[in-house]
C-alpha positions in Angstrom: -7.3 -33.6 -43.0 -8.4 -34.6 -39.8 -11.6 -33.7 -37.7 -11.5 -33.3 -33.8 -15.3 -32.6 -32.4 -15.9 -30.2 -34.9 -12.3 -28.6 -35.4 -11.3 -29.7 -39.0 -7.3 -29.9 -39.7 -6.0 -29.2 -42.6 -2.1 -29.4 -42.8 -1.9 -26.7 -46.0 -3.6 -24.3 -44.0 -0.4 -24.1 -41.6 3.4 -22.7 -42.1 6.1 -25.0 -41.8 8.2 -22.4 -39.6 9.0 -21.9 -36.2 6.0 -20.1 -33.9 3.4 -20.3 -31.5 0.1 -22.1 -31.7 -3.0 -20.7 -29.9 -5.8 -23.6 -29.6 -9.3 -22.3 -28.7 -12.5 -23.7 -27.5 -16.0 -22.6 -28.8 -15.9 -19.5 -26.8 -13.2 -18.0 -28.4 -10.9 -18.5 -25.1 -7.4 -19.7 -25.3 -7.1 -23.5 -23.8 -3.9 -24.0 -24.7 -0.2 -22.5 -26.2 2.2 -24.5 -27.2 5.7 -23.7 -29.4 7.3 -25.6 -32.4 10.2 -25.5 -34.8 7.9 -26.7 -37.7 4.5 -25.6 -37.0 2.7 -28.0 -39.6 4.1 -31.2 -38.4 3.7 -30.2 -34.7 0.2 -29.3 -35.1 -0.3 -32.6 -37.5 1.0 -35.0 -34.5 -2.2 -33.8 -32.6 -4.5 -34.6 -34.9 -3.1 -37.5 -37.0 -2.7 -39.6 -34.1 -5.5 -41.3 -32.4 -3.1 -43.6 -30.5 -0.4 -42.5 -27.9 -2.1 -39.4 -26.5 -2.4 -38.8 -22.8 -5.8 -38.7 -21.5 -5.0 -34.7 -21.3 -4.3 -34.5 -24.4 -7.5 -36.2 -25.8 -9.6 -34.0 -23.4 -8.1 -31.2 -24.8 -8.8 -31.8 -28.0 -12.1 -32.7 -27.6 -12.7 -29.0 -26.8 -10.8 -27.5 -29.7 -12.8 -25.2 -32.1 -9.9 -23.4 -33.6 -6.3 -23.2 -33.8 -4.2 -19.5 -34.4 -0.5 -19.2 -35.0 2.1 -16.7 -34.6 5.1 -17.1 -36.6 8.5 -16.3 -35.1 12.1 -16.0 -36.6 13.6 -19.1 -34.8 12.5 -21.7 -32.5 14.2 -19.8 -28.9 11.8 -16.4 -29.9 8.6 -19.4 -29.9 9.7 -20.4 -26.8 9.7 -17.1 -25.4 6.7 -15.8 -26.7 5.1 -19.0 -25.6 6.0 -18.5 -21.8 5.0 -14.3 -22.2 1.5 -16.4 -23.7 1.1 -18.8 -20.7 1.5 -16.1 -18.2 -0.7 -13.4 -19.8 -4.0 -16.1 -20.6 -3.1 -18.7 -18.1 -4.5 -21.7 -20.9 -6.8 -24.4 -18.7 -4.7 -26.7 -20.3 -1.0 -26.0 -20.0 1.0 -25.9 -17.0 0.6 -22.5 -15.0 3.0 -21.8 -12.5 0.5 -20.3 -10.0 2.9 -19.6 -7.1 5.1 -17.1 -9.4 6.2 -14.9 -6.7 9.5 -13.5 -6.0 11.2 -14.8 -2.9 13.5 -13.2 -0.6 16.9 -12.7 -1.0 20.1 -11.1 0.6 22.0 -8.6 -1.7 25.1 -7.2 -0.9 26.5 -4.4 -2.8 30.2 -4.7 -3.7 31.0 -1.7 -5.7 29.5 0.8 -2.4 33.2 2.3 -0.4 30.6 1.2 2.6 28.4 -1.8 1.6 25.4 -2.9 3.4 23.1 -5.9 3.5 19.6 -5.7 2.3 16.6 -7.9 1.6 15.6 -7.6 -1.6 12.9 -9.8 -4.1 14.4 -8.6 -7.4 17.9 -9.6 -8.9 19.7 -6.8 -10.8 22.8 -7.2 -12.8 25.0 -4.8 -11.5 28.2 -6.7 -9.6 26.1 -6.8 -6.5 26.3 -10.6 -4.5 22.9 -12.5 -3.6 22.4 -15.0 -1.0 19.3 -17.2 -0.9 16.3 -17.5 -1.9 14.0 -17.9 1.1 10.5 -18.8 1.0 10.0 -17.5 4.0 10.3 -13.7 4.5 9.7 -13.9 8.0 12.7 -16.2 8.8 14.9 -14.1 6.4 13.9 -10.9 8.1 15.0 -12.7 11.5 18.2 -13.5 10.1 18.8 -10.1 8.7 18.1 -8.7 12.5 20.6 -11.0 13.9 22.7 -10.5 11.6 22.3 -6.4 12.4 23.1 -6.5 15.7 26.5 -8.3 15.9 27.8 -7.4 12.2 26.9 -3.4 12.8 27.1 -2.5 8.9 25.2 0.0 7.5 21.2 0.1 7.1 20.1 3.5 5.0 19.8 3.3 1.1 22.4 5.1 -0.6 20.0 8.4 -1.4 19.8 8.2 2.5 23.5 7.6 2.9 24.5 10.7 1.0 22.2 13.1 2.5 22.5 12.0 6.3 23.9 14.7 8.5 23.9 12.8 11.8 23.9 9.4 12.9 20.7 7.3 12.7 18.8 5.4 15.5 20.7 2.1 14.6 24.4 3.7 15.5 23.1 4.5 19.0 21.7 1.0 19.3 25.3 0.1 18.4 23.9 -1.6 15.2 25.6 0.7 12.6 29.2 2.2 12.9 27.9 5.3 11.3 29.9 5.5 8.0 27.6 8.0 6.8 29.0 10.9 9.0 31.5 9.8 11.2 35.0 8.7 10.0 34.8 5.0 9.9 38.1 2.8 9.5 37.1 1.3 5.7 39.6 -1.6 6.3 37.9 -2.3 9.9 34.5 -2.0 7.8 35.5 -4.2 5.2 37.0 -7.0 7.3 33.0 -7.0 8.7 31.7 -7.5 5.5 33.9 -10.5 4.7 32.7 -11.6 7.9 29.0 -11.5 6.5 30.1 -12.7 3.1 31.6 -16.1 4.2 28.9 -16.5 6.7 26.3 -16.4 4.1 28.5 -18.3 1.4 28.3 -21.1 3.4 31.8 -20.7 4.8 30.6 -21.2 8.5 33.2 -23.2 9.7 36.1 -20.9 8.6 34.5 -18.1 10.3 33.8 -19.8 13.3 37.7 -20.7 13.6 38.7 -17.4 12.9 36.3 -15.6 14.9 37.7 -18.4 18.3 41.2 -17.7 17.3 40.5 -14.0 17.4 38.7 -14.1 20.6 41.5 -16.2 22.2 43.6 -13.4 21.3 41.7 -10.4 22.8 41.3 -12.3 26.2 44.8 -12.9 26.0 45.1 -9.2 25.6 43.0 -8.6 27.9 40.6 -6.7 25.7 37.6 -7.9 27.2 35.2 -5.6 25.3 36.6 -6.9 21.8 36.3 -10.6 22.8 32.8 -10.4 23.9 31.3 -8.6 20.6 33.8 -11.7 19.0 31.7 -14.2 21.1 28.5 -12.5 20.0 29.3 -12.9 16.5 30.5 -16.8 17.1 26.9 -17.4 18.6 25.1 -15.2 16.1 26.6 -17.4 13.0 25.7 -20.6 14.8 22.4 -19.6 15.4 22.1 -18.9 11.6 23.2 -22.3 10.0 22.0 -24.3 12.5 19.0 -25.3 10.8 20.9 -25.6 7.3 22.0 -29.6 6.6 25.7 -30.0 4.4 23.8 -32.2 2.0 27.0 -31.7 -1.1 31.1 -31.8 -0.4 31.9 -29.5 -3.3 30.1 -26.3 -1.9 28.2 -25.8 -5.0 25.0 -23.8 -5.6 22.8 -25.6 -7.3 18.5 -26.3 -7.1 17.3 -30.0 -7.5 13.8 -30.9 -9.0 12.2 -33.9 -8.1 8.5 -35.1 -9.5 6.0 -37.6 -8.0 2.6 -38.6 -8.8 0.3 -37.6 -5.9 -3.2 -37.6 -4.9 -5.0 -35.7 -7.5 -2.3 -34.8 -9.8 1.4 -34.4 -10.5 4.1 -33.3 -7.6 7.2 -31.1 -8.1 9.5 -30.5 -5.4 12.5 -28.1 -5.2 15.7 -28.2 -3.3 17.8 -24.7 -2.7 21.1 -25.9 -1.9 23.4 -23.1 -1.6 27.4 -23.9 -0.7 26.7 -27.6 -0.2 24.3 -26.5 2.2 20.4 -27.5 2.2 19.0 -23.9 2.7 15.0 -24.1 1.6 12.7 -26.3 -0.2 9.3 -25.6 -2.2 6.7 -28.1 -3.6 4.1 -27.5 -6.4 1.2 -29.2 -7.5 -0.9 -29.3 -10.8 -4.2 -31.4 -10.7 -4.8 -33.9 -13.3 -1.3 -34.6 -14.5 0.6 -37.4 -14.7 4.5 -38.6 -15.0 3.6 -39.1 -18.6 3.4 -35.5 -18.5 7.2 -34.7 -16.7 9.2 -33.4 -19.6 6.6 -31.1 -20.2 6.3 -30.0 -16.7 9.7 -29.8 -16.2 10.4 -27.3 -19.2 7.3 -25.1 -18.6 8.6 -24.8 -14.8 12.0 -23.8 -15.6 10.7 -21.0 -18.3 8.2 -19.5 -15.9 9.9 -19.8 -12.4 13.4 -18.9 -13.3 12.5 -15.4 -14.5 14.8 -12.3 -15.1 14.6 -10.8 -11.7 15.0 -14.4 -10.0 18.3 -15.9 -8.7 19.4 -18.7 -11.2 22.0 -20.9 -9.7 25.0 -22.3 -12.5 23.9 -26.0 -11.9 20.1 -27.2 -11.9 19.5 -31.0 -11.5 16.8 -32.6 -13.3 14.9 -35.6 -12.6 16.5 -36.7 -15.8 17.9 -35.2 -18.9 16.0 -32.9 -20.5 16.0 -32.8 -24.6 15.7 -28.9 -25.1 18.9 -27.2 -25.2 17.1 -23.8 -25.8 15.6 -24.0 -22.0 19.3 -23.6 -20.7 20.1 -20.9 -23.5 17.4 -18.7 -22.5 18.2 -19.3 -18.8 22.0 -18.5 -19.0 21.1 -15.0 -20.8 18.7 -14.1 -17.8 21.7 -15.0 -15.5 24.4 -13.4 -17.0 26.6 -16.9 -17.1 26.3 -20.5 -18.0 23.6 -22.4 -16.5 23.8 -26.3 -16.9 20.2 -28.4 -16.8 21.6 -32.0 -15.8 20.3 -35.3 -14.5 21.9 -36.7 -11.3 25.4 -37.8 -12.1 27.1 -38.6 -8.3 25.5 -40.5 -5.4 25.1 -37.1 -3.8 22.9 -35.7 -6.1 20.7 -38.6 -6.7 19.9 -38.9 -3.1 19.1 -35.2 -3.3 16.8 -36.0 -6.5 15.1 -38.8 -4.2 14.9 -35.7 -1.3 13.1 -33.6 -3.8 10.8 -36.4 -4.8 9.6 -36.5 -1.0 9.4 -33.2 -1.0 7.1 -33.6 -4.4 5.0 -35.9 -2.6 4.0 -33.4 0.2 2.2 -31.4 -2.4 -1.9 -32.3 -2.6 -5.0 -30.8 -4.1 -5.7 -28.0 -2.3 -9.6 -28.9 -2.3 -10.4 -27.0 1.0 -8.6 -23.7 0.3 -10.6 -20.5 -0.3 -9.7 -20.6 -3.9 -11.1 -24.2 -4.5 -14.2 -22.9 -2.4 -15.0 -19.6 -4.2 -14.4 -21.5 -7.7 -17.5 -23.7 -6.6 -19.8 -21.0 -5.2 -18.8 -18.8 -7.8 -18.9 -20.8 -10.9 -15.6 -20.1 -12.2 -13.3 -22.4 -14.6 -10.4 -22.4 -12.4 -9.5 -21.8 -8.6 -8.6 -17.8 -8.1 -5.7 -17.3 -7.0 -4.6 -14.0 -7.5 -7.6 -11.6 -6.8 -7.5 -8.3 -7.4 -10.4 -6.0 -5.6 -11.0 -2.5 -6.5 -13.1 0.4 -5.1 -13.9 4.0 -6.2 -13.8 7.1 -4.2 -13.9 10.7 -4.1 -14.6 13.2 -1.3 -17.4 15.3 -2.3 -17.0 14.5 -6.1 -13.4 15.4 -6.2 -10.0 13.8 -5.7 -11.2 10.7 -7.8 -9.4 7.7 -6.9 -9.5 4.2 -7.4 -8.0 1.7 -4.9 -6.4 -2.0 -5.8 -5.5 -4.5 -3.2 -4.3 -8.1 -4.2 -4.9 -11.4 -2.5 -2.8 -14.1 -3.6 -3.7 -17.7 -2.4 -6.0 -16.1 0.1 -3.1 -13.9 1.8 -3.0 -10.1 0.9 0.2 -9.0 -1.1 0.9 -5.5 0.3 3.6 -5.1 -2.2 0.9 -4.9 -5.3 -1.3 -2.5 -3.7 -2.0 0.5 -6.5 -3.7 3.6 -6.2 -5.2 5.2 -9.5 -5.7 8.9 -9.9 -8.3 10.3 -12.6 -7.9 14.3 -12.3 -9.9 14.2 -15.7 -13.0 12.8 -13.4 -12.6 15.6 -10.7 -16.0 17.0 -10.2 -17.9 14.2 -12.0 -18.3 11.9 -8.9 -18.9 9.1 -11.6 -17.8 5.8 -9.9 -18.5 4.0 -13.0 -16.2 6.1 -15.4 -13.7 5.8 -12.5 -13.9 2.1 -12.8 -13.9 2.0 -16.6 -10.7 4.0 -16.8 -9.3 1.7 -14.1 -9.9 -1.2 -16.7 -8.1 0.8 -19.6 -5.1 1.3 -17.2 -5.0 -2.2 -15.2 -4.7 -3.9 -19.1 -2.4 -1.4 -20.5 -0.3 -2.3 -17.2 -0.1 -6.2 -17.9 0.9 -9.2 -16.6 0.0 -10.9 -13.9 -3.4 -11.1 -14.6 -6.2 -11.8 -11.8 -8.1 -14.7 -11.8 -10.8 -12.5 -10.4 -11.6 -8.8 -10.3 -13.8 -8.0 -7.2 -15.4 -4.9 -7.5 -16.9 -2.8 -4.5 -20.4 -1.9 -5.9 -23.1 -3.6 -7.3 -24.8 -4.5 -10.9 -24.1 -1.1 -12.5 -20.3 -1.0 -11.4 -19.9 -4.6 -12.3 -21.4 -3.9 -15.7 -19.0 -0.6 -16.3 -16.0 -3.1 -15.7 -17.4 -5.7 -18.1 -18.3 -3.3 -20.6 -14.8 -1.4 -20.5 -13.1 -4.8 -20.8 -14.5 -5.9 -23.9 -13.6 -2.5 -25.6 -10.0 -3.2 -24.7 -7.6 -3.7 -27.7 -5.8 -6.1 -25.5 -7.2 -9.8 -25.7 -7.9 -10.4 -22.1 -10.5 -12.4 -20.4 -10.9 -11.6 -16.5 -13.5 -13.6 -14.1 -15.7 -10.6 -12.5 -17.7 -10.3 -9.6 -19.1 -7.8 -7.5 -20.3 -7.3 -3.8 -22.9 -5.1 -2.5 -25.2 -4.6 0.3 -28.6 -6.3 -0.3 -31.9 -5.2 0.2 -32.6 -6.1 3.7 -31.9 -3.8 6.5 -32.5 -6.0 9.5 -30.4 -5.3 12.5 -27.3 -8.0 12.7 -27.7 -9.4 9.0 -25.3 -10.2 7.0 -26.6 -8.1 4.0 -23.7 -8.5 1.6 -24.5 -9.8 -1.4 -22.3 -10.9 -4.8 -23.3 -10.6 -8.1 -21.5 -12.0 -11.6 -22.1 -11.3 -15.2 -25.0 -12.6 -16.7 -26.9 -13.3 -13.6 -29.7 -11.0 -12.8 -29.8 -12.6 -9.4 -27.2 -12.4 -6.5 -25.0 -15.6 -6.3 -26.4 -18.3 -3.6 -23.5 -17.5 -0.9 -24.9 -18.0 2.5 -24.3 -15.5 5.2 -21.8 -16.0 7.4 -20.5 -18.5 5.1 -16.8 -18.8 4.9 -16.5 -17.6 1.2 -18.8 -14.5 1.7 -16.6 -13.7 5.0 -13.4 -13.9 2.6 -14.9 -11.6 -0.1 -16.2 -9.0 2.5 -12.5 -8.8 4.3 -11.0 -8.7 0.7 -13.8 -5.5 0.0 -13.1 -4.1 3.3 -9.1 -4.2 2.7 -9.5 -2.4 -0.6 -12.0 0.3 1.2 -9.3 1.1 3.7 -7.0 1.2 1.3 -8.0 4.0 -1.0 -10.0 6.0 2.1 -6.2 5.9 3.6 -4.3 7.0 0.5 -6.8 9.4 -0.2 -6.8 11.0 3.2 -3.4 10.8 3.6 -2.9 12.4 0.2 -5.2 15.1 0.9 -3.2 16.1 3.9 0.1 16.2 2.4 -1.8 18.5 -0.2 -3.0 20.8 2.7 0.5 20.6 4.2 2.1 21.3 1.3 0.1 24.3 0.6 0.6 25.4 4.3 4.6 25.0 3.7 5.0 27.0 0.4 3.1 29.9 2.0 6.1 30.5 4.2 9.0 32.6 3.4 12.1 31.4 1.4 10.1 28.1 0.6 8.2 28.0 -2.9 7.1 24.5 -4.9 10.4 23.2 -5.5 12.1 23.9 -2.0 8.8 22.3 -0.8 9.4 19.2 -2.9 13.1 18.8 -1.4 12.1 18.9 1.6 9.6 16.7 1.4 12.0 14.5 -0.5 14.3 14.5 2.6 12.4 14.4 5.5 9.2 12.5 4.3 7.1 14.4 7.4 6.1 17.6 8.5 7.0 16.4 12.0 10.7 15.8 11.1 11.1 19.4 9.1 10.0 20.8 12.5 12.8 18.9 14.1 15.7 19.4 11.6 18.1 22.0 12.1 19.8 24.4 10.5 22.6 22.4 9.5 20.5 19.6 8.1 18.5 22.5 6.2 21.8 23.7 4.7 23.0 20.1 3.6 20.2 20.2 1.1 20.7 20.3 -2.9 20.2 24.1 -3.8 20.1 25.9 -0.3 22.5 27.8 1.2 23.3 29.2 4.5 21.1 32.1 4.4 18.3 30.0 2.9 18.6 27.4 5.4 18.4 30.2 8.5 15.2 31.6 6.8 13.5 28.2 6.4 14.4 27.1 9.5 13.0 30.3 11.2 9.7 30.0 9.2 9.6 26.2 10.2 9.9 27.1 13.9 7.4 29.9 13.7 5.1 27.3 12.3 5.7 24.8 15.0 4.8 27.4 17.7 1.4 28.3 16.2 0.6 24.5 16.1 1.1 23.8 19.5 
């Protein structure tokens, strides 16, 4: 038996089998999650030792008031469960990866008859080839545009490609050969695909030599237009790779990790090396940690960062050997191939680890970020890296919607915006009920969980969300705040006030302060988002009703037209041949629909 500041540990109370343990504080909040092959032995190592513990572990044990366990069949299952619980609860004393966004990749679908180069953030094991990652989405898009100008591969999705009846704008700009409707020589097209693949695979030297040879041959044959196109391709290749430094001679894909103690905590540097070239880098920071926790940081980082939808290289070079074969096994399953975790072996790899340490030293505690400022002024337990703001809206009591926008590290994540519809509340105009319903739906959708939920409203809206959150079966604990107009109505005064649960009075945010201005910006973004989507949906419903009133167009046909053209203007501009190409529409019906649409176009002028 051992006692830790109010918690009494009895070894006999815990099984000696694989599982996950959850340490909780006096308020019942999970403050640490760990996995073990033998739970009893692992927990005993905490509470039966008084020496050799790190400062972080001693601080943790001083706050533990209870320990719950979840049993698993194997240690591997425990590792996966641990990872999921850390992402879900974001415990204070765990190594939590806050920057868990997916980075940009290039995707080349080899299975397609005419492959296209697309930008994506998710890896799907479908036989496609992926290149990257790029931490800068803007830089990746600029590269994609540059390649598209000189390597005219198709840009449209498979659905559009199958249904297109005339070339798109990219074809007229000479940035697509138009294989969707034109007779394009597949050998010529695939030769161009191979050039793009060589470039993105790091074989730019071979590609330039090949292009220069072809350019000389074209010039000798007085085919000056073809020579000019090859010249442009050579320039694009050199412009694409000019910022990439060759760091390895073996042309292998690898990621390299480095650790370094920095001001206020521990930094981790990550290098992305593709085909021997340094493609990009990234650094992370965890306050209050030291190199003594290095192995735990690396193990937790690997399982959280390399998710199932992320590109995982076959080799990850670590600062030192990691005594945990389960991590490599889990990553191999996610990659669909072997993954080797190894300490640096060659001189080049040792230099790369040193370079990764230099990148890690760039990480600093972000004391002046908006997340840190909000944590101070709102009395939050942790910095709110992910903020979700919600606003309930309706039109005269009908068409009840709740809009949700997401800000991560102070920047809006547009891809995470969501609009929730509640037809069961139509006619009620009840914002409280809508926010409570949103809370239940949001909990059901699962992680990633918000660090702070900002509600557009006052104490009533705040209480509705807080009450609904307490009634949910799922064990989640979100930080809440509401922003509303204050009692003053003097012209020119910033009247917004912020409420937090458990307080009758608003939080002391000064008018015009950075924190209040940021919260106003987040609230206004949510307000514009929900109103814009609501008006768009209403306009589409009106247009669809107008569309179905035309002869030959019922609900099913209207849905087919919307799926194909996406706007009424595109429908009105379509010719009978385009309409006839739609599924289930023959020649006579296409002519009838075209005539009805033209009649509508005349009446709208």
